[in-house]
MMTF fields as JSON, N, C-alpha, C and O atoms, coordinates in Angstrom:
{
  "mmtfVersion": "1.0.0",
  "mmtfProducer": "UNKNOWN",
  "numBonds": 275,
  "numAtoms": 276,
  "numGroups": 69,
  "numChains": 1,
  "numModels": 1,
  "chainsPerModel": [1],
  "groupsPerChain": [69],
  "chainIdList": ["A"],
  "bondAtomList": [4, 2, 8, 6, 12, 10, 16, 14, 20, 18, 24, 22, 28, 26, 32, 30, 36, 34, 40, 38, 44, 42, 48, 46, 52, 50, 56, 54, 60, 58, 64, 62, 68, 66, 72, 70, 76, 74, 80, 78, 84, 82, 88, 86, 92, 90, 96, 94, 100, 98, 104, 102, 108, 106, 112, 110, 116, 114, 120, 118, 124, 122, 128, 126, 132, 130, 136, 134, 140, 138, 144, 142, 148, 146, 152, 150, 156, 154, 160, 158, 164, 162, 168, 166, 172, 170, 176, 174, 180, 178, 184, 182, 188, 186, 192, 190, 196, 194, 200, 198, 204, 202, 208, 206, 212, 210, 216, 214, 220, 218, 224, 222, 228, 226, 232, 230, 236, 234, 240, 238, 244, 242, 248, 246, 252, 250, 256, 254, 260, 258, 264, 262, 268, 266, 272, 270],
  "bondOrderList": [1, 1, 1, 1, 1, 1, 1, 1, 1, 1, 1, 1, 1, 1, 1, 1, 1, 1, 1, 1, 1, 1, 1, 1, 1, 1, 1, 1, 1, 1, 1, 1, 1, 1, 1, 1, 1, 1, 1, 1, 1, 1, 1, 1, 1, 1, 1, 1, 1, 1, 1, 1, 1, 1, 1, 1, 1, 1, 1, 1, 1, 1, 1, 1, 1, 1, 1, 1],
  "groupList": [{"groupName": "MET", "atomNameList": ["N", "CA", "C", "O"], "elementList": ["N", "C", "C", "O"], "formalChargeList": [0, 0, 0, 0], "bondAtomList": [1, 0, 2, 1, 3, 2], "bondOrderList": [1, 1, 2], "singleLetterCode": "M", "chemCompType": "L-PEPTIDE LINKING"}, {"groupName": "VAL", "atomNameList": ["N", "CA", "C", "O"], "elementList": ["N", "C", "C", "O"], "formalChargeList": [0, 0, 0, 0], "bondAtomList": [1, 0, 2, 1, 3, 2], "bondOrderList": [1, 1, 2], "singleLetterCode": "V", "chemCompType": "L-PEPTIDE LINKING"}, {"groupName": "SER", "atomNameList": ["N", "CA", "C", "O"], "elementList": ["N", "C", "C", "O"], "formalChargeList": [0, 0, 0, 0], "bondAtomList": [1, 0, 2, 1, 3, 2], "bondOrderList": [1, 1, 2], "singleLetterCode": "S", "chemCompType": "L-PEPTIDE LINKING"}, {"groupName": "THR", "atomNameList": ["N", "CA", "C", "O"], "elementList": ["N", "C", "C", "O"], "formalChargeList": [0, 0, 0, 0], "bondAtomList": [1, 0, 2, 1, 3, 2], "bondOrderList": [1, 1, 2], "singleLetterCode": "T", "chemCompType": "L-PEPTIDE LINKING"}, {"groupName": "HIS", "atomNameList": ["N", "CA", "C", "O"], "elementList": ["N", "C", "C", "O"], "formalChargeList": [0, 0, 0, 0], "bondAtomList": [1, 0, 2, 1, 3, 2], "bondOrderList": [1, 1, 2], "singleLetterCode": "H", "chemCompType": "L-PEPTIDE LINKING"}, {"groupName": "ASP", "atomNameList": ["N", "CA", "C", "O"], "elementList": ["N", "C", "C", "O"], "formalChargeList": [0, 0, 0, 0], "bondAtomList": [1, 0, 2, 1, 3, 2], "bondOrderList": [1, 1, 2], "singleLetterCode": "D", "chemCompType": "L-PEPTIDE LINKING"}, {"groupName": "LEU", "atomNameList": ["N", "CA", "C", "O"], "elementList": ["N", "C", "C", "O"], "formalChargeList": [0, 0, 0, 0], "bondAtomList": [1, 0, 2, 1, 3, 2], "bondOrderList": [1, 1, 2], "singleLetterCode": "L", "chemCompType": "L-PEPTIDE LINKING"}, {"groupName": "ASN", "atomNameList": ["N", "CA", "C", "O"], "elementList": ["N", "C", "C", "O"], "formalChargeList": [0, 0, 0, 0], "bondAtomList": [1, 0, 2, 1, 3, 2], "bondOrderList": [1, 1, 2], "singleLetterCode": "N", "chemCompType": "L-PEPTIDE LINKING"}, {"groupName": "ALA", "atomNameList": ["N", "CA", "C", "O"], "elementList": ["N", "C", "C", "O"], "formalChargeList": [0, 0, 0, 0], "bondAtomList": [1, 0, 2, 1, 3, 2], "bondOrderList": [1, 1, 2], "singleLetterCode": "A", "chemCompType": "L-PEPTIDE LINKING"}, {"groupName": "CYS", "atomNameList": ["N", "CA", "C", "O"], "elementList": ["N", "C", "C", "O"], "formalChargeList": [0, 0, 0, 0], "bondAtomList": [1, 0, 2, 1, 3, 2], "bondOrderList": [1, 1, 2], "singleLetterCode": "C", "chemCompType": "L-PEPTIDE LINKING"}, {"groupName": "GLY", "atomNameList": ["N", "CA", "C", "O"], "elementList": ["N", "C", "C", "O"], "formalChargeList": [0, 0, 0, 0], "bondAtomList": [1, 0, 2, 1, 3, 2], "bondOrderList": [1, 1, 2], "singleLetterCode": "G", "chemCompType": "PEPTIDE LINKING"}, {"groupName": "GLU", "atomNameList": ["N", "CA", "C", "O"], "elementList": ["N", "C", "C", "O"], "formalChargeList": [0, 0, 0, 0], "bondAtomList": [1, 0, 2, 1, 3, 2], "bondOrderList": [1, 1, 2], "singleLetterCode": "E", "chemCompType": "L-PEPTIDE LINKING"}, {"groupName": "ILE", "atomNameList": ["N", "CA", "C", "O"], "elementList": ["N", "C", "C", "O"], "formalChargeList": [0, 0, 0, 0], "bondAtomList": [1, 0, 2, 1, 3, 2], "bondOrderList": [1, 1, 2], "singleLetterCode": "I", "chemCompType": "L-PEPTIDE LINKING"}, {"groupName": "LYS", "atomNameList": ["N", "CA", "C", "O"], "elementList": ["N", "C", "C", "O"], "formalChargeList": [0, 0, 0, 0], "bondAtomList": [1, 0, 2, 1, 3, 2], "bondOrderList": [1, 1, 2], "singleLetterCode": "K", "chemCompType": "L-PEPTIDE LINKING"}, {"groupName": "GLN", "atomNameList": ["N", "CA", "C", "O"], "elementList": ["N", "C", "C", "O"], "formalChargeList": [0, 0, 0, 0], "bondAtomList": [1, 0, 2, 1, 3, 2], "bondOrderList": [1, 1, 2], "singleLetterCode": "Q", "chemCompType": "L-PEPTIDE LINKING"}, {"groupName": "ARG", "atomNameList": ["N", "CA", "C", "O"], "elementList": ["N", "C", "C", "O"], "formalChargeList": [0, 0, 0, 0], "bondAtomList": [1, 0, 2, 1, 3, 2], "bondOrderList": [1, 1, 2], "singleLetterCode": "R", "chemCompType": "L-PEPTIDE LINKING"}, {"groupName": "TYR", "atomNameList": ["N", "CA", "C", "O"], "elementList": ["N", "C", "C", "O"], "formalChargeList": [0, 0, 0, 0], "bondAtomList": [1, 0, 2, 1, 3, 2], "bondOrderList": [1, 1, 2], "singleLetterCode": "Y", "chemCompType": "L-PEPTIDE LINKING"}, {"groupName": "PHE", "atomNameList": ["N", "CA", "C", "O"], "elementList": ["N", "C", "C", "O"], "formalChargeList": [0, 0, 0, 0], "bondAtomList": [1, 0, 2, 1, 3, 2], "bondOrderList": [1, 1, 2], "singleLetterCode": "F", "chemCompType": "L-PEPTIDE LINKING"}, {"groupName": "PRO", "atomNameList": ["N", "CA", "C", "O"], "elementList": ["N", "C", "C", "O"], "formalChargeList": [0, 0, 0, 0], "bondAtomList": [1, 0, 2, 1, 3, 2], "bondOrderList": [1, 1, 2], "singleLetterCode": "P", "chemCompType": "L-PEPTIDE LINKING"}],
  "groupTypeList": [0, 1, 1, 2, 3, 4, 5, 6, 7, 6, 8, 8, 8, 6, 9, 10, 11, 12, 8, 6, 6, 13, 14, 10, 15, 1, 6, 8, 14, 10, 2, 3, 14, 5, 1, 6, 3, 11, 8, 7, 12, 15, 8, 6, 16, 10, 1, 11, 8, 5, 1, 15, 17, 4, 5, 15, 8, 10, 4, 6, 3, 1, 1, 18, 12, 8, 15, 2, 0],
  "groupIdList": [1, 2, 3, 4, 5, 6, 7, 8, 9, 10, 11, 12, 13, 14, 15, 16, 17, 18, 19, 20, 21, 22, 23, 24, 25, 26, 27, 28, 29, 30, 31, 32, 33, 34, 35, 36, 37, 38, 39, 40, 41, 42, 43, 44, 45, 46, 47, 48, 49, 50, 51, 52, 53, 54, 55, 56, 57, 58, 59, 60, 61, 62, 63, 64, 65, 66, 67, 68, 69],
  "secStructList": [7, 7, 7, 7, 7, 1, 7, 6, 2, 2, 2, 2, 6, 6, 7, 1, 1, 7, 7, 7, 3, 3, 6, 6, 3, 3, 7, 7, 7, 1, 7, 2, 2, 2, 2, 1, 7, 2, 2, 2, 2, 2, 2, 6, 6, 1, 1, 3, 3, 3, 3, 3, 3, 3, 6, 6, 6, 6, 3, 3, 3, 3, 3, 3, 3, 3, 7, 7, 7],
  "xCoordList": [25.758, 24.602, 25.189, 26.382, 24.337, 24.412, 23.566, 22.359, 24.06, 23.36, 23.231, 24.183, 22.549, 22.223, 21.648, 20.449, 22.303, 21.789, 22.67, 23.692, 21.984, 22.542, 22.804, 23.184, 22.522, 22.713, 23.831, 23.721, 24.833, 26.392, 26.478, 27.193, 25.643, 25.411, 24.978, 25.335, 24.06, 23.914, 24.462, 24.108, 25.361, 26.551, 27.654, 28.086, 27.866, 29.066, 28.476, 29.274, 27.359, 27.099, 26.855, 27.056, 26.441, 26.002, 27.547, 28.032, 28.181, 29.146, 30.677, 30.986, 31.393, 33.078, 33.482, 34.491, 33.041, 33.716, 32.354, 31.233, 32.666, 31.56, 32.377, 33.606, 31.457, 31.867, 31.073, 29.886, 32.165, 31.139, 31.003, 32.06, 29.554, 29.277, 29.09, 28.349, 29.704, 29.458, 29.19, 29.928, 27.931, 27.923, 28.243, 28.969, 27.735, 27.983, 29.106, 29.335, 30.19, 31.593, 32.123, 32.005, 32.999, 33.453, 34.323, 35.328, 34.11, 35.126, 35.816, 36.809, 35.178, 36.152, 35.804, 34.901, 36.571, 36.169, 37.011, 38.208, 36.592, 37.14, 37.155, 36.637, 37.49, 36.846, 35.991, 35.977, 35.474, 34.549, 35.471, 35.284, 36.346, 36.95, 37.73, 37.644, 38.515, 39.132, 38.669, 39.326, 36.952, 36.633, 35.755, 35.679, 35.171, 34.397, 35.169, 35.253, 35.8, 36.476, 35.759, 34.696, 36.104, 36.024, 36.178, 35.268, 37.215, 37.652, 36.528, 35.553, 36.747, 35.619, 33.872, 33.362, 33.444, 32.183, 32.024, 30.926, 33.488, 33.115, 32.736, 31.975, 33.681, 33.703, 32.743, 32.701, 32.059, 30.671, 29.245, 28.139, 29.565, 27.923, 28.503, 27.586, 29.248, 29.666, 29.112, 28.261, 29.685, 29.338, 30.422, 30.876, 30.764, 31.852, 30.964, 29.79, 31.406, 31.337, 32.559, 33.755, 31.563, 32.354, 32.3, 31.216, 33.48, 33.607, 34.284, 35.483, 33.728, 34.327, 33.777, 32.584, 34.913, 34.523, 33.859, 34.421, 32.483, 31.335, 31.668, 31.226, 32.296, 32.61, 31.451, 31.6, 30.334, 29.397, 28.205, 27.402, 28.49, 27.767, 28.833, 28.271, 30.375, 31.003, 31.25, 31.796, 30.724, 31.477, 31.528, 31.295, 31.936, 31.83, 30.897, 30.295, 30.468, 29.499, 29.871, 31.062, 28.951, 28.956, 27.712, 26.486, 28.377, 27.25, 27.625, 28.62, 26.71, 27.153, 26.882, 26.009, 27.876, 28.354, 27.941, 27.204, 28.373, 27.948, 28.078, 28.837, 27.468, 27.917, 29.323, 29.613, 30.173, 31.173, 31.487, 31.142, 32.317, 31.964, 32.347, 32.058],
  "yCoordList": [180.361, 179.695, 178.142, 177.868, 177.308, 176.17, 174.931, 175.093, 174.036, 173.051, 171.519, 170.891, 170.974, 169.525, 168.694, 168.885, 167.736, 167.135, 165.89, 165.681, 165.086, 163.65, 163.5, 162.472, 164.92, 164.714, 165.553, 166.758, 164.87, 165.299, 166.205, 167.206, 165.815, 167.178, 168.456, 169.507, 168.249, 169.413, 170.355, 171.501, 169.669, 170.093, 170.949, 172.1, 169.877, 170.355, 171.531, 172.327, 171.713, 172.732, 173.862, 174.948, 173.908, 174.922, 175.374, 176.442, 174.59, 174.818, 174.977, 174.326, 175.826, 175.946, 175.026, 174.334, 174.986, 174.126, 172.952, 173.403, 171.573, 170.692, 169.91, 169.854, 169.174, 168.275, 166.854, 166.763, 165.488, 164.714, 163.929, 163.597, 163.456, 163.259, 161.66, 161.173, 160.905, 159.082, 159.298, 159.952, 158.599, 157.825, 158.942, 158.869, 160.023, 161.467, 162.004, 163.006, 161.224, 161.636, 162.138, 161.452, 163.746, 164.105, 163.025, 162.754, 162.355, 161.926, 162.259, 161.685, 163.59, 164.753, 165.838, 166.052, 166.804, 168.342, 169.098, 168.823, 169.906, 171.171, 171.21, 170.175, 171.886, 172.21, 171.152, 169.948, 171.649, 170.735, 169.827, 168.645, 170.01, 169.486, 168.436, 167.222, 169.056, 168.048, 166.853, 165.997, 167.204, 166.321, 165.348, 164.174, 165.767, 164.951, 164.15, 164.456, 163.099, 161.832, 160.86, 160.843, 159.912, 158.813, 157.643, 156.964, 157.728, 157.084, 157.616, 156.964, 158.735, 159.438, 158.722, 157.991, 158.929, 158.434, 156.835, 156.286, 156.044, 154.823, 154.573, 153.773, 155.693, 154.897, 155.824, 155.915, 156.434, 157.037, 156.504, 156.535, 156.089, 155.514, 153.676, 153.135, 153.208, 152.003, 151.775, 150.927, 152.605, 152.388, 153.294, 154.347, 152.666, 153.298, 154.593, 154.548, 155.157, 156.59, 157.258, 157.469, 157.468, 158.121, 159.766, 160.349, 160.408, 161.848, 162.828, 162.685, 163.554, 164.541, 166.106, 166.401, 167.07, 168.029, 168.359, 168.431, 168.538, 169.021, 170.442, 171.462, 170.407, 171.825, 172.413, 173.583, 172.21, 172.915, 173.502, 174.433, 172.531, 172.776, 173.721, 174.709, 173.821, 174.323, 174.124, 174.916, 172.687, 172.244, 170.709, 170.101, 169.914, 168.376, 168.073, 168.719, 166.561, 165.891, 164.605, 164.299, 163.697, 162.633, 161.286, 161.382, 160.406, 159.56, 158.054, 157.392, 157.667, 156.147, 155.277, 155.394, 154.268, 153.253, 152.181, 151.593, 151.527, 150.069, 149.944, 150.788, 149.054, 149.014, 148.233, 147.089, 149.268, 148.351, 147.317, 147.4, 145.989, 144.941, 144.943, 143.986],
  "zCoordList": [132.091, 131.959, 132.423, 132.293, 132.899, 133.58, 132.699, 132.518, 132.311, 131.407, 131.669, 131.205, 132.122, 132.65, 131.56, 131.352, 130.759, 129.693, 129.741, 130.396, 128.842, 128.431, 127.152, 126.591, 126.527, 125.148, 124.522, 124.292, 124.287, 124.114, 123.034, 123.058, 121.931, 120.542, 120.823, 120.291, 121.836, 122.695, 123.626, 123.903, 124.036, 124.918, 123.98, 124.022, 123.179, 122.178, 121.437, 120.941, 121.319, 120.423, 121.3, 120.755, 122.627, 123.429, 123.997, 123.624, 124.808, 126.169, 125.352, 124.354, 125.917, 125.613, 126.876, 126.736, 127.644, 128.715, 129.372, 129.606, 129.578, 130.383, 131.113, 131.068, 131.94, 132.807, 132.946, 133.259, 132.582, 132.604, 133.839, 134.374, 134.566, 135.699, 135.673, 134.819, 136.53, 136.304, 137.851, 138.588, 138.267, 139.862, 140.605, 141.596, 140.182, 141.258, 141.323, 142.0, 140.422, 140.44, 139.338, 138.322, 139.222, 137.903, 137.333, 137.992, 136.214, 135.213, 134.373, 133.926, 133.964, 133.215, 133.555, 134.364, 132.898, 132.872, 132.238, 132.163, 131.83, 130.779, 129.515, 129.095, 128.675, 127.183, 126.569, 126.822, 125.944, 125.267, 124.457, 124.746, 123.594, 122.61, 123.425, 123.243, 124.361, 125.301, 126.308, 126.901, 126.255, 127.117, 126.387, 126.751, 125.482, 124.542, 123.737, 122.548, 124.187, 123.332, 123.24, 123.862, 122.531, 122.144, 123.77, 124.245, 124.144, 125.567, 126.4, 126.775, 126.62, 127.9, 127.584, 128.432, 126.818, 126.287, 126.094, 126.001, 126.039, 126.425, 128.145, 128.688, 128.723, 130.04, 130.714, 131.941, 130.003, 130.765, 130.173, 130.711, 129.11, 128.828, 128.097, 127.479, 128.131, 127.809, 126.259, 125.988, 125.345, 123.876, 123.15, 123.599, 121.901, 121.03, 120.383, 120.013, 120.371, 119.146, 118.567, 118.771, 117.724, 116.628, 117.049, 117.074, 117.353, 117.676, 116.547, 116.309, 116.042, 114.97, 114.774, 114.723, 114.672, 114.424, 112.979, 111.886, 113.312, 111.819, 111.348, 111.877, 110.548, 109.742, 109.603, 109.953, 109.263, 108.879, 109.964, 109.888, 110.954, 112.528, 113.042, 113.514, 113.153, 113.617, 114.832, 115.598, 115.15, 116.584, 116.527, 115.482, 118.044, 117.25, 117.74, 118.598, 117.086, 116.561, 117.304, 117.243, 118.084, 118.779, 118.09, 118.035, 117.756, 116.679, 117.542, 117.244, 118.59, 118.896, 117.783, 116.923, 117.945, 117.097, 117.368, 116.576, 118.797, 118.846, 120.613, 121.09, 121.552, 122.882, 123.106, 122.755, 123.849, 124.198, 125.058, 126.237, 124.492, 125.143, 126.564, 127.282]
}
């Protein structure tokens, strides 16, 4: 299945591998755990985010904190 979304929590819940695209180019790709990092989210969206594994949900969760300066 291929999913296209801006919802990183949905992607984390559904996908074992993801690719982050910025301006038509691949910013990062690989396992969800390796790609969904605070640094990659900052580079992609220009926001600081808290990325953690949620034990009850069983996957990473992404919480935007603030815009990057």
